[in-house]
N, C-alpha and C positions, 0 to 999 in steps of 0.2 A: 504493500500500500504506500509506504514512504517513497519507494522508487517511482511509483506512478505519479505521486504528487510532485516530486522533484522534476520528473520528465515534463510534466505539464507546465511547470513554471519556466523551464528552459525554453520550451516552444513559445510560450507567451512573450518571453524576453528576447526572442530571436536568437537563442543560443544553442539550439539543438545541434549536436555534433554531426548529424547527417547532412547538414547543408546550412539551413537557416539564412540569416542575413550577415554576410561577412563584414559589414560595416560596424557592427556593434561589438562592444567589449563584453564578452559573454560571461554571465554570472557563473555558469557551470564549468568553465574552462580556466583553471588556475594557471598562473605563470609557472613555468618549470625552470628552476635555476640550473644554469650550466656552469657558470663561474661566479665569482663574487661580483663581477661587473656585467654579466649577461644573463638574461632569462628570456623565455619565449612562451607564447600562448597560441594554441590552436584556435583559429577564429572561423573555421568552416571550409567549404570546398566549392568549386565550380565543376559540375559534370560537363560532358561534351555538348549536351544540349544547350546548357546555359552559355558555354563558351562560343558556340556557333551563333547564338542569338546576339551576343555581344559583338561578334564580328560581322553581323549583317544589319539587323534592325537598329541596334543601339549605335553602331558606327554611322549609319546614314542619318539618324536623328541628330548626331553630333555635328555633321558636316554642314557648312554654310552654302555649299554649291549644290546644284540639283542632280548632277551626274551620280549614278549609282555605282557603289564600289563595295567590295566585301573582302574580308580577310580569308586566307585559306582555311579549310575545315580543320577543326582540332583533331589531333591524333590521340589525345589522352586527357583525362580529367586532371584537376589541379588541387593540391592541398595548400591552404593559406595559413601563414603563421605571422603573428605580430611579435616583433623582436624589441625588447627593451634593453638598453645598454648605457653604460657610462661614457661620456665624452667630456671635452673641456672647451672653454671659450678662450682662445688665445689672446683676443683683444682685451680681455680682462684678467691678464696674468694667469691664464690656464685654470680659471675657476671651474671646478668639476660640476657637471650638470647631468641630467638624465634625458635621453632622447629615445625615439622609437622609429621603427620602419617595418617594411613588409618583406617576407620571404615567401615566394610562391614556388612550389615544388611539383614537378610532374608526378602524377599518380600512376606510375608504371615502373616495372623493374628495369634497372640499367646499372651497369658497373660504374658509370660516371656521367655527369651532365655538364655541358657547357653553362657558363654563368653570364647573364647580362645584368649589369648594374645600371638601372634607369634613374635619372634625375628629373624629377617632375617640374613642370612649368609654374608660372605665377598663378596663385589662387587667392581669392578674396575672402576666405574664411579660414578658421583654424583647422577644420577637419576635412577639407577637400584634398586629402593627402593619401599616400599609398597604404598606410596601416588602417585606413577606413575606405577600402576599395569601392564600396557601394556609393560613396560620395565623390569618387574620383574617376570620371570617365576615361581619362587618358591612361590611368593605371590599369583599368579593366581591359582596355585595348591591348596594352603591352602584355598583360597576362595571357589574353587569348592568342596573341600573335606568337609569343615566345614560350611561356610556360605550357601553353596548350599544345606545343609542338616540340617538346623535349628539352627545353632550356630551363634552368633555374633562373627566376627573375627576382632580383633584390632591389629595394628602393628605400632610401632614407626619407623620413618626413622633413628633416632639417630642424635645427634648434629654433624653438618658438612656434612650431607647428605641431599638429596632432595633440597629444596629451602633454607636451612640454610646457612647463610653467614660465619659460623665459620669454622675453620680447622677441618678436619676429626678426630673424637674422637675414632679412631680405637683401640679397646681393652683397653680403658681407663675406669677403674672400676667405679669410683664414678659418673662421668658425664653420663655414659651409664645407670647406675642404676637410676639416677635422671630423665633422659629423659623418661625412661620406667615408673617410678612412676607417673610422671606428665602427661604422655600420658593416663594412666589409670584413673587418676582424671579427665582429660579433657573429656575422653570418657563418663564417668558417667554424666557429665554436658550436653554433646551433646545428649545422649540418653534421659535424662530427658526432654530436649527441644523437642525431637521427640515423647515424650510420650511412650517411650519404657522402659520396666523393665528388667534390667540385672539379670541373675540367677547365678548359680555356676561359679566360676572362675577357668579356667585351663590355664596352661602355656606350651608353646612349642617353640622349637628353634633348629636351625641347624648350626653347625660349629661355626663361630664367634657368631651367634645368640644363640647357645647352651650355650656358655660361658656367654653371656649377660643374658640369662634366669636364669642361676644359681645365678649370683650376684643380679639380680632383685628379685628372690625368697627369697634370704637371707634377703633383706631389708623388703620384705612383711612380712616374718615370725617375724622379729624383731618388726615390727609395729603392730603385732597381726592380720594381714589380713589373712583370711582363704583362702587357695588355695586347691581346691579339689584334684588335682593331677598335676604332671609336667612330661613332657617327652622331652628328648633332644637326638639329633642324632649327632654323630661325635663330641663329646664335648671336647674341649681343657681345661680340668679342671685345669691343672697346666702349666701356660705359661712358667715358667722357664724350666721345663723338656722338654716341646715341642720344644722350640727354641734351647736349647742346643743340643737336638737330631738332629734337622735339620742341625745344624752346624757340629757336631762331629760324627754323626752316620747315614749318608745318606744311604738310601737303594734304591734298584732298583724300588721300588714302588713310591718313592717320586715324586710328580708333579713338573714340572719346575716352575709353578707359585707360589710355596712357596717363591721364591725369591721376588716376588711382595709383598707378605704378610709381609715379613721381612722389605722391604723398607717402607711400610705403618706404621708398628709398630714402627720403629726407629724414623721416622719423627713425628709420633703422640706423642710419649713419650717426644720428644724434645719440642714440642709445649705445651703440657698440664702439664708436670711435671717440666717445666722451667729448663730442662737439657741443658743449653747453650753449644753449641759445640758438642752435642751428635752425630749428623749425620756426622760431620767432623771427629770425632774420630773413628766412627764405620765403615763408608762406604768408600771404596777405591775411590780415587779422580776421577778415570776413570768413575765411575758410580754415583757419588754423585749428580750431577745436574739432571741427568735423574731420579734418585730416588725421588728428590724433585718435579720435574715436574709431575711425576706420582702421588705422594701424593696430589699435588695441582690440579689434574684433568686436567692438561694442555696437557697431552698425555694419551692415553688409553693403555690397555694391548697389543693390536696388535702391537703398535709401541714400547712400553717399552720392550716387549719380545725379540725384535731384538737388544736392547741396553744392556740388562742385561746378566750376566753370567748364567749358568745353575744351579748353586747350591748356597745356602746361604753362605757357607764358602768362595766361590770365591768372593762374593759380599763384604765381610767384611775384614777389615784390620786385620793382623795376631795377633797383640797384643790385639785387641779388642775381637776377636773370642776366644782367650785364657784367657779372663778376666784379662789381665795383666796391666790394667790402672785404675786410680781412676774413670774415667767416666764409663768405662765398669763395674766396681764393683757396682757403684750406679745403673746402668741400670739393671743388673742382680738381684740385691737385690730387686728392685722395682717389677720385674717379680715374684720373690718369694712371696712378700707381696700380690700380686694380684691373688693368687690362689683362686679357686672358689668352694671349696667343704669341707673345714675343719671347719664345725660347726655341731651341732647336729640337724638333720633335723626334721621338724614337718610334712612335706608333703610327701606322698608316691610318688615315682618317678621311671621312667624307663630310661635306657641309651642304646641307639642303637649303635651297632658297627659292622663293616664289616671286613672280612678277608683281603680284598685288598684295604682298604681305603688308598688313596694316600696322605692324609693330616694328619689325626689323628689316630694313631695306637690303637688297642684294649686296651692295658694296660693303656693308658691315658684316653680313653673314659669311662673306667669302674672303675676308682679310687674310687668313692664314695661308692661302694658296700661294700668292706671289712672295709672301714673306718666307715661307719654307723653301721655295725655289731659290731665293737669294742666299739663305744660310745653309743650304744643302741638307735640309732635314728630311724626315720620312715623307713619303708621298702624301700630299694633301690635295684632295680632289673636290672641286665645286660641282654639285649635281643640281641641275635645273629641274624644279618640280612642275614647271609649266606656266603658261600665260594666265591660267585661271586659278593658280595656287595662292590662296590667301594664307593667313597665319595657321589656321587649322588644316587647310589643305596641304601645306608644306609638311606639317607633322605627319599626316596620314601617308603622303607619298614617301617620306623618309622611312617611316615604320615598315612599309612594304619592301622598299628597296634594300634596306640594311639587313633584313632577315635573309634575303637571298645571298647577299654579300657575306654575311657571317657564316651561313651554312657552308660555303665553299672554303672557309678558312679553318674549320674545326679540325683539330688534330685527330688523325685516324688511329 
């Protein structure tokens, strides 16, 4: 009788181990400790029927263009695990914090699985992240595309997202890099606990996550960790060029929600780089509190979009937009320091760009190509997603292309 009551409660809470809603933190699934720094929680599974629905109906609902496109059919179901691990904030003297992420494992027998580390794009809430896959469409697509076809997919939420109690580390270079590095280490511990052997390591990311993938790869290469290949879509390689273009050279393609990205970036830099007074110096008083509430997840984009202006330049005070103050100079200098492509690559890489991308224009998304040619680095290839590829379309095109590319590089 007690078992029946517990089972009913788990179903009502969305936590039944047979599937349920993988977005919930299940009451019936305790975290399993692996080390003093790492634990994991089984949060459910996707069977092949669900994965194929993700790759067809859900994918086409996500697209902004009318052309139909589907992911290849799944070859296996997927088990989903939320991983909790300790990491640090380098910008704050390596202060220890706790972060989480997702590990998606193929539900089929194999001696080893290749691994894709996916870094997610910009989201305007705390829980549209990998460890809450039902709230993160891009994560579900990557699960269906890769984990549903024999890869282990891992993805960090980042510091300040998911269940993390910290401020959002939006485009903060070192904290993001550290969170991804420690997520990879935590994944290895979890997989060992599950008696699963990881194989070749691949990297993938979109938008903010493409930037994060670049700085993560830089650290991996410095540490001598072999990355078989990396692929990013709509990559903001140079934050200074990107933000100053949003301010001074707005185009008809630019999305209104770039204002939200700017609000997140300024508040994030104020928090992590101890730039006291940055938001006050940067953002017009009319929008300052709304920008902070948005950063703190007190309001979502639906509400914020009604309070913000339509362009980044309108959001900012004139002297700040013109870099005419000491605070502005420090901010823009930090953006320049945080570029993500100026080193000699060891890993072959692809960069997807679309003609009508409303966030990252082609010339920014493809900056590494000529740079690597100049310094004699590993092959860096720009891949055109098409005339009709907007921001989401570029992500989808890249997801399809990189799977075929990765498949051909897996060690036999």
